[in-house]
C-alpha positions in Angstrom: 17.4 273.4 -149.2 13.6 273.5 -149.0 11.8 271.8 -146.1 9.2 270.5 -148.6 9.6 266.8 -149.5 10.8 266.2 -153.0 7.8 265.5 -155.3 8.9 263.7 -158.5 5.6 264.4 -160.2 6.4 268.1 -160.2 9.7 267.5 -162.1 9.0 264.6 -164.5 7.7 266.6 -167.5 10.8 268.9 -167.3 13.2 266.0 -166.8 11.8 264.2 -169.9 11.5 267.3 -172.1 14.0 265.8 -174.6 12.7 262.3 -174.3 9.2 262.3 -175.9 8.9 258.5 -176.0 9.7 258.1 -172.3 7.5 261.1 -171.5 4.5 259.4 -173.2 5.3 256.2 -171.2 5.7 258.2 -168.0 2.2 259.7 -168.3 0.7 256.2 -168.0 2.6 255.2 -164.9 1.7 256.2 -161.4 4.5 257.6 -159.3 4.3 257.6 -155.5 6.7 258.7 -152.8 7.6 256.0 -150.3 10.2 255.6 -147.6 9.7 251.8 -147.7 12.4 251.6 -150.4 15.9 253.2 -150.4 16.0 254.4 -154.0 13.3 253.6 -156.6 11.5 250.7 -158.1 8.7 249.6 -160.3 5.9 247.1 -159.8 2.4 246.1 -160.8 -0.3 247.0 -158.3 -1.9 243.6 -157.5 -5.3 245.3 -157.0 -5.5 247.5 -160.2 -3.0 245.8 -162.6 -1.5 249.3 -163.1 2.2 249.9 -163.3 3.5 252.0 -160.4 6.9 253.6 -159.7 7.8 254.0 -156.0 10.6 256.5 -155.2 12.3 257.6 -152.1 12.1 261.5 -152.0 15.3 261.9 -150.1 17.2 259.8 -152.6 15.9 261.9 -155.5 16.4 265.1 -153.7 20.2 264.5 -153.6 20.6 263.7 -157.3 21.4 265.9 -160.2 18.8 266.4 -163.0 20.8 264.1 -165.3 20.9 261.4 -162.6 17.1 261.8 -162.0 16.4 261.4 -165.7 18.4 258.3 -166.1 16.8 256.7 -163.0 13.4 257.4 -164.6 14.5 255.8 -167.9 16.0 252.9 -166.0 12.7 252.1 -164.3 10.8 252.6 -167.6 13.2 250.2 -169.3 12.4 247.6 -166.7 8.8 247.8 -167.6 9.4 247.9 -171.4 11.6 244.9 -171.3 9.0 243.0 -169.2 11.3 242.4 -166.3 8.4 243.3 -164.0 5.7 241.1 -165.5 7.7 238.0 -166.4 10.7 236.8 -168.4 12.4 235.3 -165.3 14.5 232.2 -165.8 12.9 228.9 -164.6 15.5 228.4 -161.9 14.4 231.6 -160.1 12.4 231.0 -156.9 12.3 232.3 -153.4 12.0 229.1 -151.4 15.7 228.1 -151.5 19.0 229.8 -151.1 20.0 228.8 -154.6 16.7 230.2 -156.0 17.3 233.5 -154.2 20.9 233.6 -155.4 19.6 233.1 -159.0 17.2 235.9 -158.5 20.0 238.2 -157.5 22.0 237.2 -160.6 18.9 237.9 -162.7 18.5 241.3 -161.1 22.1 242.1 -162.0 21.7 240.9 -165.5 18.6 243.0 -166.1 20.4 246.1 -164.8 23.4 245.5 -167.1 21.1 245.2 -170.1 19.3 248.4 -169.2 22.4 250.4 -168.1 24.1 249.8 -171.5 21.7 252.5 -172.8 22.3 255.0 -170.0 25.3 257.3 -169.3 24.2 259.5 -166.4 23.3 257.1 -163.6 24.3 258.0 -160.1 27.0 256.1 -158.3 26.1 252.5 -157.8 24.7 251.7 -161.2 25.9 248.3 -162.6 27.4 249.0 -166.0 29.0 246.6 -168.6 32.7 247.4 -169.0 33.1 248.8 -165.6 34.2 247.4 -162.2 33.4 243.7 -161.8 31.9 243.8 -165.3 34.8 245.3 -167.1 35.0 242.2 -169.4 31.4 242.4 -170.6 30.4 244.4 -173.7 27.5 246.8 -173.7 24.3 246.3 -175.7 23.5 242.6 -174.9 20.2 241.1 -173.5 19.6 240.3 -169.9 19.7 236.6 -170.8 23.1 237.0 -172.4 24.5 238.8 -169.3 23.1 236.1 -167.1 24.8 233.4 -169.1 28.1 235.3 -169.1 28.1 236.6 -165.6 31.6 236.8 -163.9 32.3 234.6 -160.9 31.8 236.4 -157.6 34.1 235.8 -154.7 32.1 235.3 -151.6 35.0 236.4 -149.4 35.8 239.7 -151.0 32.8 241.4 -149.5 33.4 240.5 -145.8 30.5 239.7 -143.6 27.0 239.8 -144.9 25.1 243.1 -144.8 21.7 243.6 -143.3 19.9 242.7 -146.5 21.8 239.5 -147.4 19.8 236.5 -148.3 16.8 237.8 -146.4 13.3 237.8 -147.8 11.5 241.1 -147.8 7.8 241.5 -148.2 6.7 239.0 -150.8 10.0 237.0 -150.5 12.3 239.0 -152.8 14.4 241.0 -150.3 18.1 241.8 -150.5 17.9 244.4 -153.3 18.7 247.5 -151.2 20.1 249.7 -153.9 23.4 250.5 -152.2 25.7 248.4 -154.4 27.8 247.6 -151.3 27.4 243.8 -151.7 25.9 241.5 -149.1 28.5 238.9 -148.3 28.0 236.6 -151.3 30.3 238.7 -153.5 27.5 240.1 -155.7 26.9 243.8 -155.8 23.3 245.0 -155.2 21.2 246.6 -157.8 20.9 250.4 -157.6 17.1 250.2 -157.6 14.6 248.0 -155.8 13.3 244.9 -157.5 11.3 243.5 -154.6 8.0 244.2 -156.2 8.6 242.0 -159.3 6.3 239.0 -159.8 4.3 239.7 -156.7 0.9 239.3 -158.3 -1.1 236.6 -160.0 -0.6 235.5 -163.6 -4.0 237.0 -164.5 -2.9 240.4 -163.2 0.4 240.2 -165.0 -1.4 239.4 -168.3 -3.7 242.5 -167.8 -0.7 244.7 -167.0 1.1 243.4 -170.2 -1.9 244.2 -172.3 -2.1 247.7 -170.8 1.7 248.1 -171.4 1.2 247.2 -175.1 -1.4 249.8 -175.4 0.7 252.5 -173.7 3.8 251.6 -175.7 1.8 251.7 -179.0 0.5 255.2 -178.2 4.0 256.3 -177.1 5.6 254.8 -180.3 3.0 256.6 -182.5 3.6 259.9 -180.8 7.4 259.4 -181.1 7.2 258.4 -184.8 5.1 261.4 -185.8 7.3 263.9 -184.1 10.6 262.1 -184.6 10.8 262.1 -180.9 12.5 258.9 -179.9 15.2 260.9 -178.0 17.9 258.6 -176.6 16.1 255.4 -177.5 18.5 253.4 -179.7 17.5 251.8 -183.0 17.9 248.3 -181.5 15.5 249.2 -178.7 13.1 250.7 -181.2 13.0 247.3 -183.0 12.3 245.5 -179.7 9.4 248.0 -179.1 7.9 247.4 -182.5 8.3 243.6 -182.0 6.4 243.8 -178.8 3.5 245.5 -180.6 3.2 242.6 -183.1 1.6 240.2 -180.6 -2.2 240.2 -180.4 -4.2 241.0 -177.3 -6.1 238.1 -175.8 -9.5 239.8 -175.3 -10.8 236.9 -173.1 -8.0 237.5 -170.6 -8.7 241.2 -170.6 -12.4 240.7 -170.1 -11.9 238.2 -167.4 -9.6 240.5 -165.5 -11.9 243.5 -165.9 -14.7 241.6 -164.3 -12.5 240.4 -161.4 -11.0 243.9 -160.9 -14.5 245.3 -160.8 -15.3 242.8 -158.1 -12.5 244.3 -156.0 -14.8 247.2 -155.4 -16.4 245.0 -152.7 -13.3 245.8 -150.6 -12.3 249.1 -149.0 -9.0 250.5 -147.7 -8.3 250.0 -144.0 -5.6 251.6 -141.8 -6.3 248.9 -139.2 -4.9 246.0 -141.1 -1.4 245.8 -142.5 -1.1 244.6 -146.1 0.8 241.3 -145.7 2.4 241.5 -149.2 3.3 245.2 -149.3 3.5 246.4 -145.7 3.2 250.2 -145.4 3.2 250.5 -149.2 -0.4 249.5 -149.9 -3.2 249.7 -147.3 -4.9 246.6 -145.9 -8.3 245.5 -147.0 -11.6 244.6 -145.5 -14.8 243.3 -147.0 -17.5 245.9 -147.4 -20.1 245.3 -150.2 -20.7 243.3 -153.4 -19.6 245.1 -156.6 -22.1 245.8 -159.5 -21.0 245.3 -163.1 -23.0 246.6 -166.1 -22.7 245.1 -169.6 -24.3 247.4 -172.2 -24.9 245.8 -175.6 -25.3 247.9 -178.7 -28.4 246.7 -180.5 -27.8 248.5 -183.8 -27.8 246.3 -186.9 -24.1 246.8 -187.6 -23.2 244.8 -184.5 -23.3 241.4 -186.0 -24.5 238.1 -184.5 -21.1 236.4 -184.5 -19.7 239.2 -182.3 -22.7 238.7 -179.9 -22.1 235.0 -179.8 -18.4 235.3 -178.9 -19.1 237.8 -176.2 -21.9 235.8 -174.6 -19.9 232.6 -174.7 -17.2 234.2 -172.6 -19.7 235.9 -170.2 -21.3 232.5 -169.7 -17.9 231.3 -168.3 -17.5 234.4 -166.2 -21.0 234.1 -164.7 -19.4 231.4 -162.5 -17.7 234.1 -160.6 -19.9 237.2 -161.0 -23.3 238.6 -161.5 -24.0 241.2 -164.3 -26.7 243.7 -165.2 -27.3 243.5 -169.0 -28.3 246.8 -170.5 -29.5 246.6 -174.2 -29.5 250.0 -175.9 -29.7 251.8 -179.2 -30.5 255.5 -179.0 -32.0 254.9 -175.6 -32.2 252.4 -172.7 -35.6 250.7 -172.3 -35.4 249.8 -168.6 -38.0 247.1 -169.1 -35.4 245.2 -171.2 -32.6 245.5 -168.6 -32.1 242.2 -166.7 -29.7 240.7 -164.2 -27.5 237.8 -165.3 -27.5 235.7 -162.2 -24.3 234.1 -161.1 -23.9 230.6 -162.4 -26.8 230.9 -165.0 -26.5 230.4 -168.8 -27.8 233.0 -171.2 -28.2 232.8 -175.0 -27.3 235.8 -177.1 -30.3 237.8 -178.1 -31.2 241.0 -180.0 -34.1 243.0 -178.5 -33.8 246.4 -180.2 -32.8 247.6 -183.6 -32.4 251.4 -183.7 -29.3 253.7 -184.0 -26.6 254.2 -181.5 -26.2 256.8 -178.6 -23.5 256.0 -176.0 -24.9 258.6 -173.6 -28.0 256.4 -173.1 -26.2 253.5 -171.3 -23.7 255.9 -169.7 -26.5 257.8 -168.0 -28.1 254.6 -166.9 -24.9 253.2 -165.4 -23.9 256.6 -163.8 -27.2 256.8 -162.0 -27.1 253.1 -160.9 -23.9 253.2 -158.8 -22.1 250.6 -160.8 -18.4 249.7 -160.3 -17.6 248.6 -163.8 -19.1 249.2 -167.3 -18.4 247.1 -170.5 -19.9 248.3 -173.8 -20.1 245.9 -176.7 -20.4 248.0 -179.8 -19.1 248.9 -183.3 -17.9 252.3 -181.9 -20.0 254.1 -184.6 -21.4 257.0 -182.7 -20.1 260.2 -181.1 -18.1 260.2 -177.9 -20.2 259.9 -174.8 -20.1 261.8 -171.5 -17.6 260.6 -168.8 -18.3 257.5 -166.9 -18.4 257.5 -163.1 -16.9 254.0 -163.0 -14.2 252.2 -165.0 -15.5 251.7 -168.5 -14.2 249.4 -171.2 -15.2 249.1 -174.9 -15.2 245.8 -176.9 -15.5 245.8 -180.7 -14.4 244.0 -183.9 -11.1 244.4 -185.8 -12.8 246.2 -188.6 -14.3 248.8 -186.3 -11.4 249.2 -183.8 -9.6 251.8 -185.9 -12.8 253.3 -187.5 -14.5 254.6 -184.4 -16.1 258.0 -184.4 -14.1 259.1 -181.4 -10.7 258.7 -179.6 -10.6 257.5 -176.0 -8.0 256.8 -173.3 -10.3 254.1 -172.0 -9.6 250.5 -172.7 -10.7 249.3 -176.2 -10.5 245.6 -176.7 -10.7 243.9 -180.1 -12.9 240.7 -180.2 -11.7 238.1 -182.7 
């Protein structure tokens, strides 16, 4: 056996070679080795609103390729079925013993729903029709399994294990992935669920919108190549249903502004992150973030779009300061102005030429900004790369008619 630590990123493409849909999802999820969890788990990074998969290298090293593939799919299913960002029953909380017990039951129910679609999990996977769940059919939803959960005998597991009814970081401990039970008669999940729900509703909403975009692209790739792999027809229907809901552009815009503000913090090895100890670094204040808003002044960007956008920015000005960059084929620096925090601005058009996205990109790249929003009709060639996170906002009629494709966030304003 090699002395080199197992790196999942080096194996993922090969493991998902026959699973194009999951491979497309995988490319949009960060994977990081961590000894803070015993097996694997998915979560939303509270600072970036990006989905992350943490995995224990030793655990993966000892698995077969078939095992590894099913663990990957298991974690991706948790994200697809929105177990990570919501969908928890109302009686789940972490302040009472009953609430924590209900969380364990929900953990089990979500695993049963997912594992109905998997056949090569390593030992410890909770599977309908097997063991304590031999009376349960496969293919039901997590809510169904929760409602039809078998009774667990609190005596048949002996004394509580180390993880029983204890709160881990963020208050969701007890899911240690060993399936050995913890004294309350309930088997543990194979993977770690302790990162679920440990971020604000705003971050969850942003993560959900990013998920829809990732799933949409993955579904398009799979449909074109007939590459759904092992994804069942029922799951495909669920995926398509997820894509029917519209993006709330106001929530996306609000989060983009707030996430850009997080650039006023820097990583620190001196402070332990209280929510994710030894998983995420601590934070310390450093400087104030700069956010640029470039407004396409070409005539095809209509006044109603400008009004909608300015109306929301007026609300956001309560929490942030912006630099407004009007542009057409160039940026006239005499027209650039700072939108002061707490001030109200009326929508205005100050230029009327064509469109060149390199003009505002050059201005922002030189200015040391932390975030860049471009309001536009997308009707110009693809610009050069941005040095900071960049987001595009446009109308429904222009969203699918842009002159270029991009992996950056494109939000439809309605």
